BAFI-3210 file (N, C-alpha, C; in Angstrom, 3 decimals, decimal comma, padded with zeros to 6 digits):
// residues 87
n [1|2|3|4|5|6|7|8|9|10|11|12|13|14|15|16|17|18|19|20|21|22|23|24|25|26|27|28|29|30|31|32|33|34|35|36|37|38|39|40|41|42|43|44|45|46|47|48|49|50|51|52|53|54|55|56|57|58|59|60|61|62|63|64|65|66|67|68|69|70|71|72|73|74|75|76|77|78|79|80|81|82|83|84|85|86|87]
n.u [011,873|010,035|010,746|009,120|009,168|006,512|005,201|005,359|003,338|000,418|-001,891|-001,839|-000,983|-003,000|-004,835|-003,678|-003,541|-006,357|-007,393|-005,551|-007,652|-009,946|-009,019|-008,939|-011,712|-013,295|-015,539|-014,932|-016,494|-017,429|-015,880|-014,303|-012,401|-012,683|-013,591|-013,418|-010,996|-012,143|-014,573|-014,824|-013,858|-011,243|-008,166|-005,467|-003,665|-004,739|-003,605|-000,819|-000,522|-001,488|000,924|003,197|002,489|002,585|005,559|006,950|005,531|005,167|007,927|007,783|009,198|007,400|006,623|004,409|004,319|003,891|001,328|-000,012|-001,329|-003,293|-006,320|-008,751|-008,451|-007,335|-005,435|-003,722|-003,231|-001,477|000,356|001,805|002,333|003,922|006,038|006,831|008,209|010,499|012,306]
n.v [-002,449|-000,392|003,138|005,091|005,882|006,030|003,682|001,900|002,092|001,267|001,800|002,248|-000,327|-001,930|-000,950|-001,862|-004,714|-005,249|-004,730|-006,252|-008,393|-007,831|-007,685|-010,105|-011,066|-010,197|-008,208|-005,359|-003,315|-005,245|-006,129|-007,459|-006,280|-008,325|-010,365|-013,816|-015,435|-018,077|-016,913|-015,334|-016,526|-017,240|-019,176|-021,186|-021,364|-018,342|-017,233|-017,931|-016,289|-013,664|-013,079|-013,245|-011,243|-008,705|-009,189|-008,359|-005,851|-004,250|-005,375|-006,509|-008,808|-011,755|-014,705|-017,629|-019,317|-018,101|-017,298|-019,401|-019,925|-017,708|-016,524|-014,274|-011,225|-009,080|-010,663|-011,326|-008,513|-008,061|-010,302|-009,437|-006,373|-007,034|-007,741|-006,176|-004,315|-005,415|-004,563]
n.w [008,908|011,116|010,920|012,778|015,913|017,332|016,470|017,530|019,860|021,514|020,705|018,435|017,520|018,050|015,916|013,974|013,720|014,156|011,737|010,015|010,609|009,706|007,170|006,648|006,473|008,500|009,733|010,585|012,610|013,905|015,792|018,608|021,633|023,100|021,977|020,762|018,865|017,934|017,671|015,994|013,704|013,095|012,011|012,599|010,776|010,003|012,086|011,830|009,644|010,528|012,541|010,732|009,145|010,825|011,877|009,457|008,774|010,987|012,276|014,619|016,518|016,388|016,422|015,435|017,314|019,714|020,372|020,904|023,566|023,387|023,642|023,322|021,301|022,656|024,348|022,144|021,482|023,432|023,505|021,446|021,621|023,968|022,805|021,350|022,853|023,329|020,982]
ca.u [012,083|009,875|010,873|008,383|009,069|005,372|004,774|004,894|002,407|-000,750|-003,163|-001,329|-000,694|-004,164|-005,549|-002,963|-004,739|-007,876|-007,335|-005,439|-008,586|-011,219|-008,570|-009,149|-012,988|-014,178|-016,434|-014,327|-017,345|-018,263|-014,510|-014,273|-011,031|-013,149|-013,761|-012,323|-010,555|-012,783|-015,854|-014,132|-013,245|-010,193|-007,902|-004,315|-003,177|-005,090|-002,598|000,550|-000,351|-001,010|002,415|004,361|002,446|003,465|006,744|007,069|005,053|005,481|009,106|008,252|009,845|006,719|006,246|002,951|004,317|004,123|000,253|000,025|-002,057|-004,369|-008,007|-009,104|-007,870|-006,477|-004,501|-003,099|-002,951|-000,997|001,892|002,502|002,990|005,254|007,311|007,476|008,975|011,974|012,659]
ca.v [-002,045|000,494|004,121|005,791|005,516|005,517|002,453|000,383|001,916|-000,049|002,386|001,904|-001,965|-002,635|-000,635|-002,662|-006,115|-004,992|-004,218|-007,206|-009,139|-007,279|-008,452|-011,758|-011,429|-010,106|-006,839|-004,317|-002,658|-006,487|-007,004|-006,624|-006,793|-009,466|-011,023|-014,956|-015,777|-018,709|-016,358|-014,154|-017,285|-016,993|-020,155|-021,143|-020,343|-016,972|-016,554|-017,453|-015,082|-012,290|-013,237|-012,822|-009,715|-008,168|-009,005|-007,888|-004,874|-003,670|-005,319|-007,092|-010,289|-012,876|-016,246|-018,047|-020,184|-017,040|-016,932|-021,049|-019,454|-016,757|-016,912|-013,181|-010,300|-008,639|-011,539|-011,408|-007,413|-007,981|-010,298|-008,034|-005,473|-007,278|-008,016|-004,652|-003,658|-005,897|-004,834]
ca.w [010,673|011,078|011,600|012,995|017,169|017,620|015,930|018,483|020,801|021,694|019,790|016,551|017,389|017,813|014,585|012,731|014,215|013,536|010,278|009,723|011,121|008,783|005,464|006,571|006,120|010,025|009,691|011,612|013,309|014,989|016,253|020,440|022,396|023,981|020,853|021,028|017,957|017,542|017,525|014,476|012,461|013,235|012,435|013,287|009,575|010,264|013,080|011,223|008,674|011,071|012,779|009,605|008,776|012,214|011,786|008,337|008,350|011,936|012,764|015,910|016,295|016,752|015,920|015,930|018,431|020,832|020,250|021,551|024,344|023,038|023,438|022,581|020,521|023,558|024,415|020,760|021,783|024,619|023,008|020,388|022,973|024,928|022,171|020,313|023,927|022,969|020,023]
c.u [011,404|010,062|010,852|008,567|007,517|004,779|004,420|003,920|000,865|-002,295|-002,880|-001,659|-002,217|-005,118|-005,364|-003,612|-005,896|-008,169|-007,091|-006,599|-009,278|-010,051|-008,882|-010,642|-013,808|-014,521|-015,726|-015,171|-017,786|-017,011|-014,191|-012,594|-010,957|-013,436|-012,640|-012,144|-011,215|-014,175|-016,038|-013,858|-012,546|-009,242|-006,155|-003,830|-003,857|-004,006|-001,117|000,701|-000,151|000,337|003,289|004,356|002,802|004,960|007,490|006,743|005,567|007,332|009,472|008,314|008,638|006,462|005,013|002,964|004,047|002,397|-001,151|-001,249|-002,876|-005,756|-008,598|-008,286|-006,909|-005,554|-003,485|-002,166|-001,133|000,243|002,376|003,362|004,241|006,466|007,856|008,258|010,447|012,875|013,526]
c.v [-000,855|001,684|005,195|005,185|005,635|004,770|001,547|000,974|001,263|000,262|001,511|000,294|-002,548|-002,239|-001,669|-004,221|-005,920|-004,570|-004,991|-008,651|-008,831|-007,804|-009,687|-011,645|-010,838|-008,694|-006,078|-003,608|-004,001|-006,491|-005,743|-007,051|-007,914|-010,786|-012,759|-015,242|-016,628|-018,205|-015,506|-015,276|-017,484|-018,553|-020,100|-020,691|-018,716|-016,250|-016,514|-016,206|-013,836|-012,211|-012,918|-011,603|-008,996|-007,961|-008,452|-006,276|-003,875|-004,065|-005,895|-008,381|-011,051|-014,040|-016,644|-019,033|-019,289|-016,901|-018,509|-020,440|-018,544|-016,844|-015,738|-012,098|-009,735|-009,336|-011,279|-009,776|-007,573|-009,245|-009,782|-006,976|-005,793|-007,619|-006,935|-003,981|-004,596|-005,391|-002,926]
c.w [010,067|011,469|012,228|014,774|017,956|017,151|016,734|019,969|020,797|020,735|018,251|016,590|017,041|016,686|013,601|013,001|013,695|011,973|009,038|009,800|009,746|007,185|004,961|006,292|007,225|009,563|010,609|012,521|014,397|015,760|017,266|020,568|023,058|023,457|020,861|019,381|017,196|016,948|016,247|013,190|012,187|013,127|012,919|012,057|009,549|011,317|012,769|010,715|009,218|011,914|011,985|008,989|009,725|011,907|010,304|008,232|009,561|012,814|014,158|015,698|017,272|016,287|016,109|016,383|019,345|021,000|020,744|022,424|024,641|023,037|022,524|021,983|021,353|024,248|023,332|021,409|022,153|024,621|022,089|020,826|023,713|023,995|021,711|021,674|023,993|022,145|020,642]
res [m|p|t|d|s|h|t|h|d|r|k|r|i|q|e|f|v|i|n|q|i|e|s|i|g|v|e|k|d|y|v|s|l|d|d|t|l|d|t|l|g|l|d|s|l|d|v|v|e|l|s|q|t|v|k|k|k|l|g|i|p|v|k|p|g|d|f|v|d|t|v|t|i|s|d|v|l|s|v|i|c|e|r|a|e|t|v]
***
């Protein structure tokens, strides 16, 4: 569980998500919030990994199924930020 109350602000979540995408092999300089998951080459297994990492490292209760209707990085951030508000 995060101990820093600022951990759940959108900017920090955005930085975290982009860093995770970068760790999958996508160049950080090329990631835009409007990029689609497909454009970045992210598949369902990458989304599962991202959801597990968000839950483990940020303590935000997300599940892979939460991202079924997400298309862009912005959509992913919106889902995570909504779940962060419930923590």
